[in-house]
TIVO-690210 format. One record per atom (N, C-alpha, C, O): residue number from 0; residue in one letter; atom name; x negated, y negated, z negated. Coordinates in steps of 0.05 Angstrom, whole numbers, plus 5000, padded with zeros to 4 digits. Last residue first. Layout:
BEGIN
i: NUM, aa: a, at: CA, c1: X, c2: Y, c3: Z
...
***
This chain:
BEGIN
i: 61, aa: v, at: N, c1: 2951, c2: 3491, c3: 5065
i: 61, aa: v, at: CA, c1: 2940, c2: 3511, c3: 5048
i: 61, aa: v, at: C, c1: 2910, c2: 3507, c3: 5045
i: 61, aa: v, at: O, c1: 2897, c2: 3522, c3: 5031
i: 60, aa: t, at: N, c1: 3011, c2: 3454, c3: 5077
i: 60, aa: t, at: CA, c1: 2982, c2: 3456, c3: 5078
i: 60, aa: t, at: C, c1: 2973, c2: 3478, c3: 5058
i: 60, aa: t, at: O, c1: 2985, c2: 3482, c3: 5037
i: 59, aa: r, at: N, c1: 3070, c2: 3468, c3: 5114
i: 59, aa: r, at: CA, c1: 3056, c2: 3465, c3: 5089
i: 59, aa: r, at: C, c1: 3026, c2: 3467, c3: 5094
i: 59, aa: r, at: O, c1: 3017, c2: 3481, c3: 5113
i: 58, aa: i, at: N, c1: 3133, c2: 3459, c3: 5143
i: 58, aa: i, at: CA, c1: 3105, c2: 3457, c3: 5146
i: 58, aa: i, at: C, c1: 3092, c2: 3454, c3: 5119
i: 58, aa: i, at: O, c1: 3102, c2: 3439, c3: 5102
i: 57, aa: a, at: N, c1: 3187, c2: 3456, c3: 5134
i: 57, aa: a, at: CA, c1: 3177, c2: 3481, c3: 5145
i: 57, aa: a, at: C, c1: 3147, c2: 3481, c3: 5148
i: 57, aa: a, at: O, c1: 3136, c2: 3502, c3: 5155
i: 56, aa: q, at: N, c1: 3223, c2: 3418, c3: 5114
i: 56, aa: q, at: CA, c1: 3199, c2: 3425, c3: 5099
i: 56, aa: q, at: C, c1: 3188, c2: 3452, c3: 5108
i: 56, aa: q, at: O, c1: 3181, c2: 3469, c3: 5091
i: 55, aa: l, at: N, c1: 3261, c2: 3398, c3: 5147
i: 55, aa: l, at: CA, c1: 3267, c2: 3424, c3: 5134
i: 55, aa: l, at: C, c1: 3244, c2: 3434, c3: 5117
i: 55, aa: l, at: O, c1: 3245, c2: 3456, c3: 5106
i: 54, aa: p, at: N, c1: 3240, c2: 3352, c3: 5169
i: 54, aa: p, at: CA, c1: 3265, c2: 3350, c3: 5153
i: 54, aa: p, at: C, c1: 3272, c2: 3376, c3: 5138
i: 54, aa: p, at: O, c1: 3287, c2: 3375, c3: 5119
i: 53, aa: c, at: N, c1: 3175, c2: 3330, c3: 5166
i: 53, aa: c, at: CA, c1: 3191, c2: 3353, c3: 5173
i: 53, aa: c, at: C, c1: 3216, c2: 3354, c3: 5156
i: 53, aa: c, at: O, c1: 3215, c2: 3356, c3: 5132
i: 52, aa: a, at: N, c1: 3144, c2: 3288, c3: 5146
i: 52, aa: a, at: CA, c1: 3166, c2: 3282, c3: 5165
i: 52, aa: a, at: C, c1: 3184, c2: 3306, c3: 5171
i: 52, aa: a, at: O, c1: 3207, c2: 3302, c3: 5179
i: 51, aa: e, at: N, c1: 3103, c2: 3312, c3: 5116
i: 51, aa: e, at: CA, c1: 3123, c2: 3295, c3: 5103
i: 51, aa: e, at: C, c1: 3148, c2: 3290, c3: 5120
i: 51, aa: e, at: O, c1: 3170, c2: 3288, c3: 5110
i: 50, aa: v, at: N, c1: 3075, c2: 3337, c3: 5157
i: 50, aa: v, at: CA, c1: 3086, c2: 3353, c3: 5135
i: 50, aa: v, at: C, c1: 3108, c2: 3337, c3: 5121
i: 50, aa: v, at: O, c1: 3129, c2: 3348, c3: 5115
i: 49, aa: a, at: N, c1: 3060, c2: 3292, c3: 5187
i: 49, aa: a, at: CA, c1: 3078, c2: 3312, c3: 5199
i: 49, aa: a, at: C, c1: 3090, c2: 3329, c3: 5177
i: 49, aa: a, at: O, c1: 3114, c2: 3335, c3: 5179
i: 48, aa: a, at: N, c1: 3025, c2: 3268, c3: 5151
i: 48, aa: a, at: CA, c1: 3049, c2: 3253, c3: 5159
i: 48, aa: a, at: C, c1: 3069, c2: 3272, c3: 5171
i: 48, aa: a, at: O, c1: 3093, c2: 3270, c3: 5167
i: 47, aa: r, at: N, c1: 2985, c2: 3306, c3: 5150
i: 47, aa: r, at: CA, c1: 3000, c2: 3301, c3: 5125
i: 47, aa: r, at: C, c1: 3026, c2: 3286, c3: 5132
i: 47, aa: r, at: O, c1: 3047, c2: 3291, c3: 5119
i: 46, aa: t, at: N, c1: 2967, c2: 3299, c3: 5203
i: 46, aa: t, at: CA, c1: 2978, c2: 3325, c3: 5194
i: 46, aa: t, at: C, c1: 2995, c2: 3321, c3: 5169
i: 46, aa: t, at: O, c1: 3017, c2: 3333, c3: 5167
i: 45, aa: n, at: N, c1: 2946, c2: 3248, c3: 5202
i: 45, aa: n, at: CA, c1: 2969, c2: 3254, c3: 5219
i: 45, aa: n, at: C, c1: 2983, c2: 3280, c3: 5211
i: 45, aa: n, at: O, c1: 3007, c2: 3282, c3: 5212
i: 44, aa: a, at: N, c1: 2904, c2: 3257, c3: 5165
i: 44, aa: a, at: CA, c1: 2925, c2: 3238, c3: 5159
i: 44, aa: a, at: C, c1: 2950, c2: 3243, c3: 5176
i: 44, aa: a, at: O, c1: 2972, c2: 3242, c3: 5165
i: 43, aa: e, at: N, c1: 2872, c2: 3297, c3: 5191
i: 43, aa: e, at: CA, c1: 2885, c2: 3302, c3: 5166
i: 43, aa: e, at: C, c1: 2908, c2: 3283, c3: 5160
i: 43, aa: e, at: O, c1: 2929, c2: 3291, c3: 5151
i: 42, aa: a, at: N, c1: 2841, c2: 3288, c3: 5236
i: 42, aa: a, at: CA, c1: 2870, c2: 3294, c3: 5240
i: 42, aa: a, at: C, c1: 2885, c2: 3298, c3: 5214
i: 42, aa: a, at: O, c1: 2909, c2: 3303, c3: 5215
i: 41, aa: e, at: N, c1: 2790, c2: 3282, c3: 5218
i: 41, aa: e, at: CA, c1: 2802, c2: 3260, c3: 5233
i: 41, aa: e, at: C, c1: 2832, c2: 3264, c3: 5236
i: 41, aa: e, at: O, c1: 2847, c2: 3244, c3: 5239
i: 40, aa: p, at: N, c1: 2778, c2: 3332, c3: 5196
i: 40, aa: p, at: CA, c1: 2781, c2: 3309, c3: 5178
i: 40, aa: p, at: C, c1: 2795, c2: 3285, c3: 5192
i: 40, aa: p, at: O, c1: 2810, c2: 3271, c3: 5179
i: 39, aa: t, at: N, c1: 2817, c2: 3382, c3: 5229
i: 39, aa: t, at: CA, c1: 2793, c2: 3366, c3: 5227
i: 39, aa: t, at: C, c1: 2798, c2: 3343, c3: 5208
i: 39, aa: t, at: O, c1: 2821, c2: 3335, c3: 5204
i: 38, aa: v, at: N, c1: 2845, c2: 3442, c3: 5206
i: 38, aa: v, at: CA, c1: 2850, c2: 3414, c3: 5214
i: 38, aa: v, at: C, c1: 2825, c2: 3398, c3: 5209
i: 38, aa: v, at: O, c1: 2812, c2: 3399, c3: 5188
i: 37, aa: e, at: N, c1: 2834, c2: 3505, c3: 5233
i: 37, aa: e, at: CA, c1: 2826, c2: 3486, c3: 5212
i: 37, aa: e, at: C, c1: 2831, c2: 3458, c3: 5222
i: 37, aa: e, at: O, c1: 2823, c2: 3451, c3: 5244
i: 36, aa: d, at: N, c1: 2858, c2: 3529, c3: 5276
i: 36, aa: d, at: CA, c1: 2853, c2: 3545, c3: 5252
i: 36, aa: d, at: C, c1: 2848, c2: 3527, c3: 5228
i: 36, aa: d, at: O, c1: 2857, c2: 3532, c3: 5206
i: 35, aa: v, at: N, c1: 2909, c2: 3497, c3: 5316
i: 35, aa: v, at: CA, c1: 2882, c2: 3499, c3: 5305
i: 35, aa: v, at: C, c1: 2881, c2: 3517, c3: 5281
i: 35, aa: v, at: O, c1: 2900, c2: 3519, c3: 5266
i: 34, aa: l, at: N, c1: 2963, c2: 3494, c3: 5330
i: 34, aa: l, at: CA, c1: 2943, c2: 3498, c3: 5351
i: 34, aa: l, at: C, c1: 2915, c2: 3504, c3: 5341
i: 34, aa: l, at: O, c1: 2899, c2: 3515, c3: 5355
i: 33, aa: v, at: N, c1: 3023, c2: 3520, c3: 5306
i: 33, aa: v, at: CA, c1: 2998, c2: 3507, c3: 5299
i: 33, aa: v, at: C, c1: 2978, c2: 3514, c3: 5321
i: 33, aa: v, at: O, c1: 2975, c2: 3537, c3: 5329
i: 32, aa: r, at: N, c1: 3089, c2: 3504, c3: 5330
i: 32, aa: r, at: CA, c1: 3067, c2: 3523, c3: 5325
i: 32, aa: r, at: C, c1: 3041, c2: 3508, c3: 5321
i: 32, aa: r, at: O, c1: 3038, c2: 3485, c3: 5330
i: 31, aa: g, at: N, c1: 3160, c2: 3493, c3: 5331
i: 31, aa: g, at: CA, c1: 3132, c2: 3485, c3: 5326
i: 31, aa: g, at: C, c1: 3113, c2: 3508, c3: 5322
i: 31, aa: g, at: O, c1: 3121, c2: 3530, c3: 5312
i: 30, aa: y, at: N, c1: 3203, c2: 3510, c3: 5386
i: 30, aa: y, at: CA, c1: 3196, c2: 3511, c3: 5358
i: 30, aa: y, at: C, c1: 3166, c2: 3505, c3: 5354
i: 30, aa: y, at: O, c1: 3150, c2: 3510, c3: 5372
i: 29, aa: g, at: N, c1: 3218, c2: 3514, c3: 5439
i: 29, aa: g, at: CA, c1: 3219, c2: 3488, c3: 5426
i: 29, aa: g, at: C, c1: 3213, c2: 3487, c3: 5396
i: 29, aa: g, at: O, c1: 3217, c2: 3467, c3: 5383
i: 28, aa: w, at: N, c1: 3209, c2: 3560, c3: 5465
i: 28, aa: w, at: CA, c1: 3237, c2: 3556, c3: 5455
i: 28, aa: w, at: C, c1: 3240, c2: 3529, c3: 5440
i: 28, aa: w, at: O, c1: 3261, c2: 3523, c3: 5430
i: 27, aa: e, at: N, c1: 3155, c2: 3559, c3: 5476
i: 27, aa: e, at: CA, c1: 3174, c2: 3559, c3: 5499
i: 27, aa: e, at: C, c1: 3203, c2: 3555, c3: 5490
i: 27, aa: e, at: O, c1: 3220, c2: 3549, c3: 5507
i: 26, aa: d, at: N, c1: 3131, c2: 3515, c3: 5423
i: 26, aa: d, at: CA, c1: 3131, c2: 3539, c3: 5439
i: 26, aa: d, at: C, c1: 3152, c2: 3537, c3: 5461
i: 26, aa: d, at: O, c1: 3165, c2: 3517, c3: 5464
i: 25, aa: l, at: N, c1: 3096, c2: 3454, c3: 5414
i: 25, aa: l, at: CA, c1: 3122, c2: 3468, c3: 5414
i: 25, aa: l, at: C, c1: 3120, c2: 3492, c3: 5432
i: 25, aa: l, at: O, c1: 3109, c2: 3491, c3: 5454
i: 24, aa: a, at: N, c1: 3041, c2: 3441, c3: 5370
i: 24, aa: a, at: CA, c1: 3053, c2: 3442, c3: 5397
i: 24, aa: a, at: C, c1: 3081, c2: 3455, c3: 5393
i: 24, aa: a, at: O, c1: 3087, c2: 3465, c3: 5371
i: 23, aa: f, at: N, c1: 2993, c2: 3407, c3: 5328
i: 23, aa: f, at: CA, c1: 3018, c2: 3422, c3: 5333
i: 23, aa: f, at: C, c1: 3027, c2: 3420, c3: 5362
i: 23, aa: f, at: O, c1: 3021, c2: 3401, c3: 5377
i: 22, aa: v, at: N, c1: 2946, c2: 3378, c3: 5330
i: 22, aa: v, at: CA, c1: 2948, c2: 3400, c3: 5312
i: 22, aa: v, at: C, c1: 2971, c2: 3419, c3: 5318
i: 22, aa: v, at: O, c1: 2970, c2: 3443, c3: 5314
i: 21, aa: e, at: N, c1: 2951, c2: 3335, c3: 5363
i: 21, aa: e, at: CA, c1: 2925, c2: 3350, c3: 5364
i: 21, aa: e, at: C, c1: 2925, c2: 3375, c3: 5347
i: 21, aa: e, at: O, c1: 2907, c2: 3391, c3: 5349
i: 20, aa: p, at: N, c1: 2999, c2: 3312, c3: 5350
i: 20, aa: p, at: CA, c1: 2998, c2: 3329, c3: 5374
i: 20, aa: p, at: C, c1: 2971, c2: 3344, c3: 5377
i: 20, aa: p, at: O, c1: 2969, c2: 3364, c3: 5393
i: 19, aa: a, at: N, c1: 3027, c2: 3294, c3: 5299
i: 19, aa: a, at: CA, c1: 3000, c2: 3305, c3: 5302
i: 19, aa: a, at: C, c1: 2998, c2: 3324, c3: 5326
i: 19, aa: a, at: O, c1: 2996, c2: 3348, c3: 5323
i: 18, aa: f, at: N, c1: 3078, c2: 3271, c3: 5306
i: 18, aa: f, at: CA, c1: 3059, c2: 3259, c3: 5287
i: 18, aa: f, at: C, c1: 3031, c2: 3269, c3: 5291
i: 18, aa: f, at: O, c1: 3012, c2: 3253, c3: 5288
i: 17, aa: r, at: N, c1: 3102, c2: 3303, c3: 5346
i: 17, aa: r, at: CA, c1: 3103, c2: 3274, c3: 5348
i: 17, aa: r, at: C, c1: 3082, c2: 3261, c3: 5331
i: 17, aa: r, at: O, c1: 3069, c2: 3242, c3: 5339
i: 16, aa: k, at: N, c1: 3097, c2: 3355, c3: 5325
i: 16, aa: k, at: CA, c1: 3082, c2: 3348, c3: 5349
i: 16, aa: k, at: C, c1: 3081, c2: 3317, c3: 5353
i: 16, aa: k, at: O, c1: 3061, c2: 3307, c3: 5363
i: 15, aa: c, at: N, c1: 3132, c2: 3350, c3: 5280
i: 15, aa: c, at: CA, c1: 3104, c2: 3358, c3: 5277
i: 15, aa: c, at: C, c1: 3087, c2: 3349, c3: 5301
i: 15, aa: c, at: O, c1: 3066, c2: 3337, c3: 5298
i: 14, aa: y, at: N, c1: 3182, c2: 3339, c3: 5301
i: 14, aa: y, at: CA, c1: 3168, c2: 3318, c3: 5287
i: 14, aa: y, at: C, c1: 3138, c2: 3325, c3: 5284
i: 14, aa: y, at: O, c1: 3121, c2: 3307, c3: 5285
i: 13, aa: g, at: N, c1: 3213, c2: 3378, c3: 5327
i: 13, aa: g, at: CA, c1: 3189, c2: 3368, c3: 5340
i: 13, aa: g, at: C, c1: 3175, c2: 3345, c3: 5326
i: 13, aa: g, at: O, c1: 3157, c2: 3333, c3: 5338
i: 12, aa: k, at: N, c1: 3258, c2: 3409, c3: 5314
i: 12, aa: k, at: CA, c1: 3262, c2: 3380, c3: 5317
i: 12, aa: k, at: C, c1: 3237, c2: 3367, c3: 5330
i: 12, aa: k, at: O, c1: 3240, c2: 3346, c3: 5343
i: 11, aa: g, at: N, c1: 3261, c2: 3465, c3: 5305
i: 11, aa: g, at: CA, c1: 3252, c2: 3454, c3: 5331
i: 11, aa: g, at: C, c1: 3257, c2: 3425, c3: 5335
i: 11, aa: g, at: O, c1: 3261, c2: 3416, c3: 5358
i: 10, aa: d, at: N, c1: 3269, c2: 3487, c3: 5256
i: 10, aa: d, at: CA, c1: 3292, c2: 3485, c3: 5273
i: 10, aa: d, at: C, c1: 3286, c2: 3470, c3: 5300
i: 10, aa: d, at: O, c1: 3304, c2: 3464, c3: 5315
i: 9, aa: c, at: N, c1: 3235, c2: 3531, c3: 5212
i: 9, aa: c, at: CA, c1: 3233, c2: 3511, c3: 5234
i: 9, aa: c, at: C, c1: 3258, c2: 3511, c3: 5251
i: 9, aa: c, at: O, c1: 3268, c2: 3532, c3: 5259
i: 8, aa: a, at: N, c1: 3241, c2: 3575, c3: 5179
i: 8, aa: a, at: CA, c1: 3253, c2: 3549, c3: 5170
i: 8, aa: a, at: C, c1: 3253, c2: 3528, c3: 5193
i: 8, aa: a, at: O, c1: 3269, c2: 3510, c3: 5192
i: 7, aa: a, at: N, c1: 3215, c2: 3616, c3: 5203
i: 7, aa: a, at: CA, c1: 3243, c2: 3620, c3: 5196
i: 7, aa: a, at: C, c1: 3257, c2: 3594, c3: 5189
i: 7, aa: a, at: O, c1: 3281, c2: 3591, c3: 5192
i: 6, aa: a, at: N, c1: 3163, c2: 3597, c3: 5207
i: 6, aa: a, at: CA, c1: 3179, c2: 3600, c3: 5232
i: 6, aa: a, at: C, c1: 3208, c2: 3604, c3: 5226
i: 6, aa: a, at: O, c1: 3225, c2: 3596, c3: 5242
i: 5, aa: d, at: N, c1: 3130, c2: 3552, c3: 5173
i: 5, aa: d, at: CA, c1: 3148, c2: 3574, c3: 5167
i: 5, aa: d, at: C, c1: 3167, c2: 3577, c3: 5191
i: 5, aa: d, at: O, c1: 3185, c2: 3560, c3: 5194
i: 4, aa: i, at: N, c1: 3065, c2: 3536, c3: 5192
i: 4, aa: i, at: CA, c1: 3093, c2: 3530, c3: 5197
i: 4, aa: i, at: C, c1: 3109, c2: 3555, c3: 5190
i: 4, aa: i, at: O, c1: 3103, c2: 3577, c3: 5199
i: 3, aa: v, at: N, c1: 3006, c2: 3512, c3: 5160
i: 3, aa: v, at: CA, c1: 3023, c2: 3534, c3: 5170
i: 3, aa: v, at: C, c1: 3051, c2: 3524, c3: 5174
i: 3, aa: v, at: O, c1: 3060, c2: 3506, c3: 5160
i: 2, aa: v, at: N, c1: 2938, c2: 3490, c3: 5158
i: 2, aa: v, at: CA, c1: 2967, c2: 3483, c3: 5158
i: 2, aa: v, at: C, c1: 2982, c2: 3507, c3: 5170
i: 2, aa: v, at: O, c1: 2972, c2: 3520, c3: 5189
i: 1, aa: k, at: N, c1: 2879, c2: 3474, c3: 5121
i: 1, aa: k, at: CA, c1: 2894, c2: 3492, c3: 5139
i: 1, aa: k, at: C, c1: 2924, c2: 3484, c3: 5137
i: 1, aa: k, at: O, c1: 2933, c2: 3474, c3: 5116
i: 0, aa: m, at: N, c1: 2823, c2: 3434, c3: 5115
i: 0, aa: m, at: CA, c1: 2851, c2: 3438, c3: 5109
i: 0, aa: m, at: C, c1: 2862, c2: 3456, c3: 5130
i: 0, aa: m, at: O, c1: 2856, c2: 3454, c3: 5154
***
């Protein structure tokens, strides 16, 4: 599974990092960014939880 963040939609709430810190980080301005090219099977559940938790739906799986 791959995951992307729509930078224009992200408002920096940080839910992505809270749910899946192995997949997401916050940049120097506090906006989410993806750390990995491919989400590992072990991190898929946390990543899906982060997608669901994002209040602006700025994260999607591809």
